VOBA-68549 format. One record per atom (N, C-alpha, C, O, CB): residue in one letter; y, z, x. Coordinates in steps of 0.001 Angstrom, whole numbers, padded with zeros to 6 digits, always signed. Last residue first. Glycine has a CB too. Layout:
% residues N
AYZX...
This chain:
% residues 212
A+004467+048787-014912A+005168+048885-016208A+005037+050284-016810A+005563+050542-017892A+004615+047840-017197E+002874+048691-012763E+004220+049205-012535E+004979+049412-013838E+005992+050110-013879E+004992+048263-011636S+000600+047510-013738S+000502+048892-013245S+001868+049525-013039S+002014+050744-013128S-000275+048930-011941S+001532+044969-014329S+001046+045832-015414S+001018+047290-014986S+001362+048188-015756S-000353+045395-015863S+002106+043965-011822S+003198+044119-012785S+002804+045068-013907S+003615+045865-014380S+003601+042758-013365K-000457+043880-010770K+000549+044734-010139K+001698+045002-011098K+002203+046121-011181K+001075+044088-008847E-001635+041980-012387E-002162+043348-012399E-001151+044325-011810E-001007+045451-012286E-003484+043422-011620A-000127+039759-011643A-000108+040212-013039A-000587+041654-013145A-000022+042453-013893A-000985+039299-013916E-000801+039539-008977E+000590+039824-009321E+000708+040335-010749E+001516+041215-011044E+001450+038576-009140E-003529+038938-009220E-003102+040143-008505E-001675+040536-008874E-001374+041715-009061E-003208+039927-006994V-003371+036487-010570V-004043+037626-011206V-003588+038933-010563V-003298+039909-011254V-005581+037483-011101E-002086+034946-008644E-001442+035148-009945E-002041+036348-010670E-001326+037127-011301E-001578+033888-010812K-004003+034961-006640K-002705+035585-006383K-001983+035880-007691K-001349+036925-007839K-001837+034682-005492M-006002+033510-007883M-006259+034904-007513M-004948+035653-007271M-004802+036817-007645M-007148+034972-006257K-004720+031035-008085K-005104+031751-009305K-005351+033230-009018K-004964+034096-009802K-006360+031119-009925R-004477+030380-005384R-003278+030554-006200R-003573+031343-007469R-002793+032203-007879R-002683+029199-006560G-007158+030160-004639G-006305+031165-004014G-005053+031439-004832G-004620+032584-004959G-005918+030726-002618L-007924+027970-006204L-008558+029272-006404L-007687+030393-005840L-007501+031433-006472L-009947+029300-005748I-006304+026014-005054I-006166+026327-006480I-006746+027707-006775I-006148+028507-007495I-006868+025253-007348K-007298+026016-002442K-005896+026355-002690K-005680+026769-004143K-004974+027735-004432K-004990+025168-002340A-009909+025146-002886A-009688+026487-002336A-008249+026944-002571A-008005+028114-002865A-010011+026511-000831S-009358+022568-003759S-010062+023492-004659S-009848+024932-004203S-009634+025827-005021S-011577+023164-004710V-008275+021558-001434V-007400+021733-002596V-008041+022670-003610V-007355+023471-004245V-007088+020373-003251N-010573+021552+000222N-009370+022300+000597N-008465+022577-000600N-007954+023685-000762N-008593+021539+001657R-012392+019888-001145R-012720+021293-000863R-011464+022117-000585R-011311+023231-001088R-013677+021386+000331V-010945+017517-001168V-011414+018086-002435V-011707+019570-002242V-011323+020402-003063V-012681+017338-002951H-010715+017095+001541H-009504+017415+000783H-009857+017995-000583H-009149+018862-001096H-008628+016164+000616I-013282+016420+002200I-012732+017655+002767I-011470+018081+002026I-011187+019272+001895I-012427+017471+004261A-013496+013970+000765A-014356+015119+000444A-013771+016428+000964A-013764+017432+000252A-015753+014912+001028A-011997+011930+001760A-011445+012648+000605A-012230+013924+000314A-011708+014850-000305A-011444+011743-000632R-013374+010596+003668R-012476+011653+004141R-011854+012435+002990R-011251+013485+003209R-011376+011057+005007E-014742+008621+002181E-015457+009810+002656E-014524+010945+003060E-014829+012115+002830E-016332+009446+003827V-014288+006886-000527V-013451+007328+000594V-013997+008666+001092V-013742+009712+000495V-011934+007454+000169G-015805+006126-002815G-016260+005793-001470G-015397+006200-000299G-015742+005887+000841G-016438+004396-001399R-015203+006955-005302R-015153+005511-005070R-015348+005154-003599R-015091+004024-003186R-013829+004953-005558D-015212+009675-005199D-016241+009030-006014D-016305+007526-005785D-017331+006895-006040D-015991+009309-007479K-012869+010073-003684K-014185+010399-003122K-015291+009668-003878K-016200+009107-003267K-014430+011920-003165S-010905+009350-005572S-011023+008622-004313S-012400+008834-003686S-013023+007883-003212S-009925+009062-003339R-011342+011301-007516R-011450+009880-007871R-011666+009032-006619R-012494+008121-006603R-010182+009408-008624Q-010738+013546-006002Q-012090+013384-006524Q-012343+011934-006902Q-013419+011396-006645Q-012316+014297-007736Y-008021+013099-005555Y-008936+013173-004413Y-010377+012946-004876Y-011141+012239-004219Y-008809+014544-003697Q-007133+013228-008219Q-007028+011965-007487Q-007919+011956-006243Q-008508+010928-005911Q-005575+011708-007086D-007705+015914-008864D-008245+014831-009690D-008237+013507-008933D-009205+012749-008989D-007439+014697-010991L-006167+017245-006950L-007625+017374-006936L-008277+016250-007725L-009290+015696-007298L-008050+018731-007507A-003597+016589-007829A-004063+016126-006525A-005584+016163-006455A-006214+015228-005960A-003458+016980-005401E-003481+017975-010216E-003409+016514-010249E-003916+015927-008934E-004585+014893-008926E-001963+016047-010522E-003631+020566-009151E-004654+020105-010094E-004680+018580-010164E-005747+017966-010171E-004401+020695-011494L-001318+020682-007460L-002672+020783-006918L-003743+020265-007867L-004674+019589-007429L-002969+022207-006567K+001475+019895-006738K+000751+019546-007967K-000746+019511-007654K-001356+018443-007593K+001239+018163-008544G+002928+020254-004415G+002443+021429-005128G+001710+021159-006419G+001354+022097-007134G+003561+022301-005412T+003562+018146-002891T+004593+018572-003836T+004120+019717-004720T+004812+020112-005659T+005025+017404-004700A+001233+017698-001489A+002407+018147-000749A+003518+018640-001664A+004332+019468-001256A+002925+017029+000120E-000417+016736-003536E-000724+018007-002872E+000507+018571-002181E+000792+019765-002271E-001858+017824-001857L+000847+014306-004067L+000766+015324-005116L+000492+016702-004513L+001085+017701-004919L-000333+014961-006135V+000344+013016-001652V+001723+013338-002015V+001762+014404-003104V+002606+015300-003074V+002463+012077-002481A-002456+012839-001777A-001809+013490-000635A-000378+013896-000963A+000064+014986-000599A-001820+012566+000580A-002889+011347-004109A-003346+012735-004028A-002636+013491-002910A-002260+014650-003080A-004859+012783-003811L-001912+008868-003315L-001239+009585-004394L-001612+011066-004346L-000756+011933-004522L-001606+008976-005769N-003856+008267-001394N-002457+008410-001002N-001660+009180-002043N-000839+010034-001708N-001830+007043-000777F-006163+008129-003016F-006079+009101-001925F-004625+009350-001532F-004209+010496-001357F-006883+008613-000707A-005540+005995-004698A-005788+007317-005282A-005655+008402-004220A-005101+009469-004483A-007190+007373-005929I-005439+004000-002794I-004216+004343-003513I-004357+005723-004138I-003422+006524-004116I-003899+003286-004595E-008121+003982-002082E-007117+004322-001072E-005801+004712-001733E-005126+005640-001287E-006898+003143-000110P-009512+003161-004392P-009680+004529-003891P-008639+004940-002863P-008299+006120-002770P-011037+004679-003293D-008594+001489-007179D-008389+001423-005729D-008464+002837-005155D-007567+003642-005405D-007014+000753-005382D-008632+001504-009893D-009924+001580-009216D-009806+001530-007697D-010821+001528-007001D-010808+000459-009685P-006029+001173-010824P-006701+002460-011043P-008025+002616-010310P-008497+003737-010121P-006937+002651-012494S-003462-000266-010122S-004779-000453-009494S-005583+000838-009614S-005799+001526-008616S-004633-000871-007994L-001333+000581-011654L-001610-000855-011575L-002996-001137-011003L-003629-002131-011359L-000553-001548-010726T-001442+003313-011222T-001547+002803-012591T-001925+001329-012587T-002729+000879-013403T-000226+003008-013348A-001024+003431-008499A-002293+003928-009034A-002515+003442-010457A-003651+003186-010857A-002329+005457-008991A+001597+002474-008375A+000515+001711-007742A-000840+002130-008291A-001708+001288-008523A+000543+001896-006220I+002918+004560-009673I+002933+003221-010260I+001795+002389-009691I+001107+001681-010427I+004285+002526-010006S+002426+006589-007819S+001958+006732-009196S+001893+005379-009888S+000935+005082-010602S+002873+007681-009979F+003727+005689-005540F+002275+005810-005522F+001711+005933-006928F+000621+005428-007201F+001856+007007-004686H+006377+005802-006492H+005830+004546-005965H+004299+004579-005985H+003657+003614-006398H+006343+004290-004524S+006746+008486-007125S+006658+007515-008220S+006096+006186-007753S+005412+005503-008515S+008024+007300-008845L+006984+009699-004653L+005800+009970-005459L+005630+008925-006543L+004510+008519-006852L+005880+011357-006078F+009550+008785-004013F+008410+008384-003191F+007107+008572-003961F+006230+007709-003927F+008376+009191-001879L+010925+010167-005962L+010981+008713-005969L+009811+008164-005171L+009157+007207-005584L+012325+008205-005396Y+010444+012748-005173Y+009779+012293-006387Y+009902+010787-006583Y+009089+010185-007284Y+010348+013011-007587T+012013+012823-002846T+010581+013085-002799T+009873+012523-004017T+008822+011893-003898T+010320+014575-002691T+014564+012356-003901T+013985+011431-002932T+012474+011590-002870T+011741+010601-002845T+014597+011653-001547S+014961+014562-005522S+014896+013250-006152S+014280+012230-005212S+013556+011337-005653S+016285+012794-006585T+014940+016544-003493T+013969+016575-004579T+013833+015207-005219T+012718+014732-005438T+014369+017608-005627T+017088+015997-001774T+015713+015880-001303T+014706+015826-002427T+013704+015119-002318T+015385+017020-000402H+019833+014737-001530H+019134+015174-002738H+017637+015041-002485H+017003+014085-002931H+019576+014337-003997S+020493+013609+000858S+020761+015041+000696S+020070+015589-000533S+019750+016777-000585S+022260+015300+000606A+017979+011453+002238A+019111+011729+001357A+019310+013225+001228A+018390+014008+001465A+018900+011093-000029V+016197+011351+004401V+016754+010117+003853V+017999+010383+003017V+018965+009624+003080V+015711+009399+003013Q+014963+013593+005181Q+016063+013146+006025Q+016808+011971+005403Q+017915+011635+005825Q+015545+012762+007399K+012869+013895+003517K+013998+014798+003299K+015193+014452+004188K+016297+014954+003977K+013571+016234+003551L+011041+012189+004602L+011706+011784+003367L+012945+012636+003117L+013942+012160+002575L+010742+011889+002178H+010137+013747+006700H+011006+012609+006995H+011693+012076+005747H+012810+011565+005825H+010209+011500+007652K+008674+015674+005306K+009706+016088+006263K+010674+014946+006533K+011887+015151+006588K+009067+016563+007582L+006797+014166+003966L+007883+014776+003202L+009022+015233+004108L+010191+015184+003724L+007357+015956+002393A+005159+013500+006148A+005785+012457+005334A+006986+013025+004589A+008063+012429+004586A+004770+011855+004337L+004222+015945+006959L+005154+015244+007838L+005867+014126+007093L+007031+013834+007363L+004422+014680+009057D+002611+016446+004731D+003649+017406+005105D+004692+016755+006005D+005892+016977+005842D+003029+018620+005809P+000759+014386+004658P+001821+014420+003644P+002935+015392+003980P+004078+015195+003566P+001241+014779+002307R-000924+012802+006653R-000104+013988+006905R+001044+014026+005896R+002184+013727+006250R+000445+013990+008369A-004252+011500+006773A-002943+011571+006126A-002234+012882+006446A-002861+013940+006503A-003092+011414+004614V-005882+009849+008886V-005763+011290+008647V-004358+011521+008092V-003403+011712+008844V-006022+012142+009975P-005234+007119+008695P-006590+007590+008348P-006662+009091+008127P-007418+009558+007275P-007564+007207+009436S-001953+006689+007204S-002795+006960+008365S-004177+007454+007933S-004292+008136+006914S-002124+007994+009283M-000346+006647+004992M-001358+005603+005108M-002307+005821+006278M-003365+005194+006334M-000695+004266+005248I+001397+008793+005445I+000529+008803+004267I-000625+007824+004435I-001758+008131+004064I+001330+008462+003006Y+002690+008015+007768Y+001962+009286+007758Y+001005+009366+006570Y-000077+009944+006680Y+002946+010463+007719A+003898+005658+006852A+002836+005577+007857A+002025+006865+007912A+000807+006821+008083A+003430+005277+009234S+005820+006698+005108S+004757+005846+004581S+003592+005761+005551S+002432+005786+005139S+005290+004449+004283A+007439+008024+006968A+006768+008780+005907A+005599+007984+005340A+004518+008529+005118A+007760+009139+004785L+008373+005831+008371L+007551+006820+009065L+006789+007668+008052L+005619+007990+008264L+008423+007717+009973N+009933+004609+006425N+008747+003927+006932N+007804+004894+007633N+006584+004789+007503N+009147+002810+007884T+011923+006580+006168T+011093+006215+005020T+009813+005528+005471T+008732+005825+004963T+011870+005305+004063H+013043+006642+008758H+012450+007856+008189H+011511+007514+007030H+010429+008089+006918H+013554+008819+007711A+013945+003987+008948A+012962+004492+009906A+012271+005739+009364A+011055+005882+009493A+013632+004801+011254D+015809+003864+006858D+014619+003015+006825D+013542+003531+007766D+012359+003517+007425D+014982+001580+007189P+017843+005638+007644P+017010+005958+006480P+015733+005133+006430P+014688+005631+006009P+017795+005744+005209S+018825+006799+010701S+018291+005585+010076S+017405+005926+008884S+016311+006456+009078S+017499+004759+011098S+019849+008870+012213S+020315+008747+010831S+019765+007524+010104S+020200+007235+008989S+021810+008699+010810P+018943+008762+014866P+018394+009772+013950P+018750+009570+012488P+018033+010046+011608P+018857+011113+014365Q+018248+006690+017042Q+019119+006536+015869Q+018633+007475+014765Q+017977+007029+013824Q+019136+005048+015366L+016573+007581+019039L+017765+006826+019426L+018760+006682+018281L+019964+006568+018508L+017369+005456+019926V+014636+008854+017542V+015267+009589+018647V+016581+008914+019041V+017572+009583+019337V+014312+009669+019874I+013817+006763+015917I+014606+007845+015320I+015284+008694+016391I+016385+009200+016175I+013717+008728+014439S+012285+005292+017713S+013489+004692+017138S+014411+005763+016571S+015630+005688+016720S+013117+003682+016044A+010178+007037+018130A+011056+006711+019255A+012366+006104+018766A+013428+006365+019330A+010356+005746+020220Q+009051+006970+015581Q+009531+008244+016131Q+010521+007989+017267Q+011563+008637+017356Q+008342+009107+016637W+008312+004295+015459W+009387+004774+014587W+009922+006130+015032W+011111+006410+014880W+008896+004864+013150S+006267+004246+017409S+007445+003382+017529S+008602+003901+016696S+009740+003945+017163S+007106+001956+017109S+004401+006103+016387S+004997+006307+017703S+006288+005503+017863S+007281+006010+018385S+004002+005922+018798I+003728+004856+013952I+004346+006185+013961I+005067+006436+015283I+006199+006918+015301I+003285+007278+013720A+002510+002551+014934A+003711+002452+014093A+004469+003771+014095A+005693+003800+014224A+003337+002057+012647E+000325+003654+016245E+001332+002941+017029E+002638+002794+016247E+003727+002897+016811E+000806+001559+017441D-001038+004686+014053D-000622+005582+015138D+000486+004945+015970D+001454+005603+016350D-001821+005937+016038F-001534+002336+012515F-000621+003366+012033F-000155+004326+013119F+001004+004742+013115F-001277+004140+010942E-001997-000590+012298E-002047+000206+013527E-001090+001395+013338E-000004+001447+013916E-001653-000666+014806K-001891-002479+010322K-002625-001232+010056K-002871-000420+011326K-003835+000341+011412K-003958-001544+009386L-000156-004478+010654L-001480-004690+011245L-002373-003458+011090L-003467-003397+011651L-001344-005049+012726H+002112-003384+009579H+001485-004496+008870H+000079-004784+009388H-000773-005276+008649H+002343-005742+008993Y+002657-001510+011620Y+002326-001069+010262Y+001592-002169+009502Y+000573-001915+008859Y+003600-000656+009501H+003326-003119+013795H+002144-002247+013880H+001693-001829+012480H+000497-001796+012189H+002449-000991+014744T+005678-004233+012748T+004520-005094+013018T+003243-004267+013135T+002195-004670+012630T+004741-005907+014306V+007306-001947+012531V+006996-002745+011337V+005757-003604+011570V+004888-003698+010703V+008196-003638+010953G+007548-001166+015216G+006825-000323+014268G+006422-001074+013017G+005327-000871+012493G+007663+000865+013892L+009180-003192+016134L+007824-003083+016670L+006971-002236+015736L+005806-002552+015494L+007840-002476+018095N+011507-002505+014768N+010811-003743+014424N+009380-003750+014945N+008474-004253+014280N+011566-004940+014975F+012131-000075+016086F+011925-000116+014641F+011103-001343+014263F+010121-001237+013528F+013277-000125+013897L+012489-000962+018710L+011406-000020+018408L+011091-000004+016916L+009927+000070+016523L+011779+001394+018881S+014739-002585+018369S+013498-003169+018883S+012307-002265+018587S+011228-002753+018249S+013606-003420+020394S+016626-000706+017345S+016229-001887+016582S+014900-002453+017049S+014032-002768+016235S+017295-002950+016680A+016952+001190+019358A+016450+001617+018051A+015932+000429+017254A+014918+000535+016565A+017549+002342+017263T+015702-000096+022498T+016769+000141+021528T+016141+000587+020214T+014949+000387+019985T+017644-001138+021324R+014911-000574+025785R+014531+000191+024589R+015759+000427+023712R+016726+001064+024130R+013879+001548+024985R+014475-003527+027372R+015526-002570+027012R+015141-001881+025706R+015056-002519+024656R+016915-003280+026878I+011978-004541+028184I+013203-004898+028902I+014303-003869+028651I+014968-003405+029576I+013683-006296+028482E+010178-003440+026405E+009938-003282+027838E+011202-003559+028650E+011465-002909+029661E+008812-004210+028290V+011235-004342+023990V+011242-002903+024282V+011057-002656+025773V+011697-001774+026345V+010138-002181+023485S+010687-007081+024244S+012069-006626+024105S+012194-005142+024458S+013137-004735+025136S+012572-006875+022674R+007906-007013+024266R+008625-007502+025442R+010079-007035+025413R+010631-006641+026440R+008559-009041+025516K+007449-006119+021679K+006997-005316+022819K+007755-005704+024081K+008187-004852+024857K+005481-005487+023037Y+008449-008296+020266Y+009144-007009+020166Y+008740-006081+021309Y+009570-005349+021847Y+008845-006340+018812L+006514-010174+020980L+007913-010392+021351L+008712-009094+021280L+009552-008829+022140L+008548-011448+020440N+004228-009043+019860N+004282-009286+021301N+005719-009482+021784N+006091-009014+022860N+003441-010509+021661K+004932-009041+017125K+004668-007787+017832K+004793-007973+019342K+005399-007145+020023K+003270-007257+017479A+005091-011780+016589A+006292-010944+016479A+006110-009645+017253A+007019-009198+017951A+006611-010642+015000A+002425-012483+016875A+003416-013054+017788A+004696-012230+017775A+005311-012006+018818A+003722-014512+017411V+001415-010976+014712V+000947-010721+016077V+001943-011258+017098V+002271-010577+018070V-000437-011358+016302V+002657-012084+012448V+002930-010695+012818V+002532-010404+014262V+003229-009670+014962V+002195-009748+011879D+003930-014590+011174D+003101-014461+012377D+003353-013077+012981D+004155-012923+013902D+003419-015605+013421G+005685-014996+009104G+004396-014383+008790G+003466-014246+009973G+002320-013827+009806G+003720-015168+007744E+008229-015770+009513E+007246-016841+009310E+005870-016298+008954E+004988-017054+008549E+007145-017702+010558E+009412-013365+010029E+009796-014053+008801E+008826-015179+008471E+008619-015509+007303E+011212-014603+008923L+008292-012943+012535L+007958-012035+011442L+008287-012672+010099L+007527-012535+009140L+008707-010703+011597K+009526-014945+014016K+008069-014977+013836K+007640-014086+012671K+006734-014435+011914K+007358-014534+015129S+012157-013984+013897S+011829-015304+013346S+010333-015417+013076S+009921-015923+012032S+012280-016422+014307T+011860-011590+015263T+012242-011556+013854T+011943-012889+013180T+011523-012921+012023T+013727-011213+013709G+011259-012600+017806G+010288-011780+017089G+010579-011731+015608G+009668-011819+014785G+010266-010380+017648L+013647-013836+018449L+012444-014657+018293L+011372-013896+017521L+010667-014468+016690L+011902-015090+019668D+015286-011542+018614D+015576-012588+017632D+014354-013465+017376D+014056-013802+016230D+016747-013450+018107L+014019-010198+020735L+014163-009550+019433L+014413-010583+018341L+013820-010508+017265L+015306-008525+019466C+014295-011998+022829C+012950-011636+022367C+012999-011009+020979C+012127-011257+020146C+012284-010669+023358K+017105-011936+022988K+016411-013191+022715K+015013-012911+022177K+014592-013512+021189K+016335-014061+023985L+017581-009312+023707L+018053-009786+022407L+017363-011085+022008L+017072-011306+020832L+019567-009986+022432A+016442-009373+026289A+015928-008448+025275A+016321-008901+023877A+015498-008881+022962A+016445-007028+025531E+018073-011263+027558E+016647-011540+027382E+016045-010642+026304E+015233-011096+025498E+015896-011349+028708V+020524-009903+027501V+020403-011229+026890V+018943-011542+026603V+018613-012033+025523V+021012-012311+027804E+019893-007674+029005E+020198-007504+027588E+020101-008832+026852E+019647-008880+025709E+021591-006900+027407A+019496-008904+031486A+018407-008150+030864A+018651-007991+029370A+017735-008151+028563A+018254-006772+031527P+022028-010062+032096P+020861-010903+031824P+019723-010173+031126P+019053-010748+030268P+020355-011480+033101D+024740-008462+030287D+023915-008651+031471D+022662-009428+031096D+022269-009458+029930D+023547-007293+032110A+026121-008280+027901A+026904-008377+029125A+026059-008616+030364A+026612-008947+031413A+027704-007136+029306A+026163-008429+024997A+025172-009103+025827A+025800-009362+027191A+025990-010510+027591A+024679-010439+025165T+026553-005413+023102T+027070-006602+023763T+025938-007224+024550T+024886-006614+024743T+028281-006269+024684S+026961-003339+020182S+026160-003927+021251S+026853-005146+021835S+027632-005822+021163S+024770-004307+020736H+028089-002065+018056H+028719-001835+019361H+027952-002502+020507H+028256-002261+021676H+028829-000339+019623P+026566-002684+015807P+027993-003007+015815P+028652-002884+017181P+029668-003530+017437P+028704-002125+014855T+023515-004099+017212T+024233-003014+016541T+025717-003344+016610T+026108-004205+017399T+023923-001609+017199T+021130-006737+016658T+022221-006089+017364T+022774-004942+016542T+022531-004835+015340T+023323-007090+017689S+019113-007676+015076S+018891-007666+016518S+019984-006942+017284S+019786-006572+018441S+018778-009068+017023T+018255-005631+012223T+018931-006753+012850T+018820-006611+014356T+018471-005542+014858T+020413-006834+012409A+014948-004501+011233A+016337-004300+011629A+016939-005583+012170A+016218-006512+012532A+016440-003193+012671W+013062-005200+008262W+013186-005051+009706W+014663-005018+010066W+015515-005454+009293W+012455-006201+010458R+011047-004226+005529R+012369-004455+006089R+012335-004319+007600R+011669-003441+008146R+013384-003482+005490R+008765-003490+004368R+008850-004885+004753R+010170-005187+005465R+010371-006300+005949R+008696-005776+003527S+009173-000880+003720S+008206-001145+004766S+008215-002601+005194S+007724-002925+006276S+006830-000755+004307H+011239-001153+001671H+011432-000404+002918H+010480-000868+004008H+010919-001216+005104H+011243+001087+002675S+010577-002759-000551S+011874-002935+000105S+012040-002203+001426S+012891-002580+002232S+012937-002495-000807P+007957-000669-001577P+008856-001776-001863P+010156-001653-001094P+010750-000579-001004P+009139-001851-003345L+005505+000396+000717L+006620+000787-000127L+007548-000391-000359L+007902-001068+000606L+007384+001952+000496V+002264-000769+000494V+003510-000839+001233V+004644-000481+000289V+004724-001008-000821V+003720-002247+001856M-001194+000000+000839M+000000+000000+000000M+001241+000000+000873M+001279+000694+001889M+000007+001214-000948
């Protein structure tokens, strides 16, 4: 699953303050522009190689961001995460980099919804609405493709991170039943969380009764 408008977006080759004052920068920008052309043509592998070359010559937020996009499209999620993390170091306020990084954390074989939400909270000051907008993307995808176990898993991960444990358990179970083996451990973990929460509620209720 790819988030609409964000995960397909790539950066421009220059920044408002960039110049091409030396041969190395000229070559780096050339590789970046050629990579973007290849990406627009759908040749992701060629684009990745050109972006890698651009990064080797001169590391910029744009070149690292674009390299991350190609890794993401090729399902190389660890590499995408690494590229976008490096891009954010150079340009911390980039909303696209934070959003794409969140998506990569969710799509990774070992999903990290906690880290996904951490980066989503960087996108806007209204963190709650941003988080639930992200959740809505997965909910819509699950509605459109109810039999897709990976979408169910991704939705479950976000539901778990937002505290909707019962709904998360349902989606993890759906994913497990359709063949996603890694969902099994999440079924156990979320079940334990639900049980723990219920026990805590009982303890608090008993404590309140005794104090009354």
